[in-house]
Every structure is written in C-alpha cells, then in structure tokens.
Residue, then its C-alpha position, 0 to 999 in steps of 0.5 A: x941783926x943787921x943795925x940800920x940806927x945809922x940810918x936814921x937821921x936821912x929818913x927822919x928826915x925823909x918822913x918828917x918831910x913828906x909830913x910836912x909837904x903835905x901839912x902845908x897844903x892844908x894849911x891857911x896862909x897865916x898858919x905857915x910859919x908852924x911848917x918852918x918850924x918844923x923843918x927846924x924840929x925835923x933838922x934838931x931831930x936829925x942833929x940828935x940821931x947824927x949825935x947818936x951815929x957818933x958811937x957806932x966807929x965802923x962802917x960794913x964792908x959790904x954795904x954801900x953806904x958809910x958811916x965812919x966817923x967823919x962822915x957822922x961829924x961831917x953831916x954834924x956840921x951840915x946839919x949845923x949851919x943849915x938850921x942856922x942858915x934857915x934862920x936867918x933866911x926866914x928873918x929876911x925872908x919875913x921881913x919881906x913879906x916873902x916867906x913860902x915854904x917849898x922854898x925850904x922844903x926844896x932845901x931839905x931835899x938838897x940836904x938830902x942830896x948831900x947827905x946822901x953825898x956824904x955816906x956814901x961807898x958807892x958810885x951810884x949812891x953817889x949819883x943819887x946824892x948827886x942828883x938829889x942835890x942837882x935838881x934841888x938846885x935848879x928848883x932854888x934857881x927858878x923859884x922867884x919867877x918875875x927875875x931875871x936870872x930865872x928865866x932859863 
C-alpha cells in the first residue's frame, strides 16, 4: 500500500485555505479576525504534520515528489518563519485598520507554491510550484489599489 502521509502538510494547507476563503465570504467585517486565527491554526497544524514527516527518511524513486530530510527541514523553516511574518503583518495592518483576509490568503497560496517547489523532483511539478508562487506574488503587488507602484 502506498503511504501518502508526506502529502498531508500540503493537503491540510489547501483544505484549510479553501475553508477560510469560503468562511470569510460570510463573516461580517467586525468578525474578520477569526480568519486570521484560523490561518495561524492551519499553519501550526501544517507544522505538526511536517514534524511527523521527520522520521520518514526515504524518498520513493518512481514518484515526482521528494520527501527527504532536507526538504522537510526546509519546509519547517519556511512555515515557522511565515507564522512569525504573518503575526507581525497582522499587528501592522490592524494598527492602521487595513486588515484584509485576502492578503493572507494570497500569501498562503504562495506558501503552497513554495512547498511544492521544495519537494519537486520533476520539471512539471517545479513549474506548477513556480506558477503558484508567481501568481500570488503578482496579486500581492497589485493588492494596494491606491498606490502608484501597483498600477501595472
């Protein structure tokens, strides 16, 4: 039987991101902070599943997905640093009353692209990760509509 437990961090991130986007549609403006806490909880859950992958030190040679110790440690570093970055970003945006859940959702799509790129053993999967990351970065650049720098 094929063990797919090393896909769990990406699956948790994708499912929770879809749930947060749908939930944010129905939340009133004064309750949007719930989505931030759900985003942080999904990142912590992703960290939990990544630490579970630390003891899996083999990579299946016939798949296009790498699961070596280096990739798991690199993903742990990326997710842990993103938790801190999103926390300080939330503090900054809430100080100026400019918090929007879409900004954090776009960043999580970029994280999904980064995690796919880290584990890619095939050029097609690497291309998919680059596209996910680049589309989210283009969206973040054009996110501030009032700025002259985002009018591309």
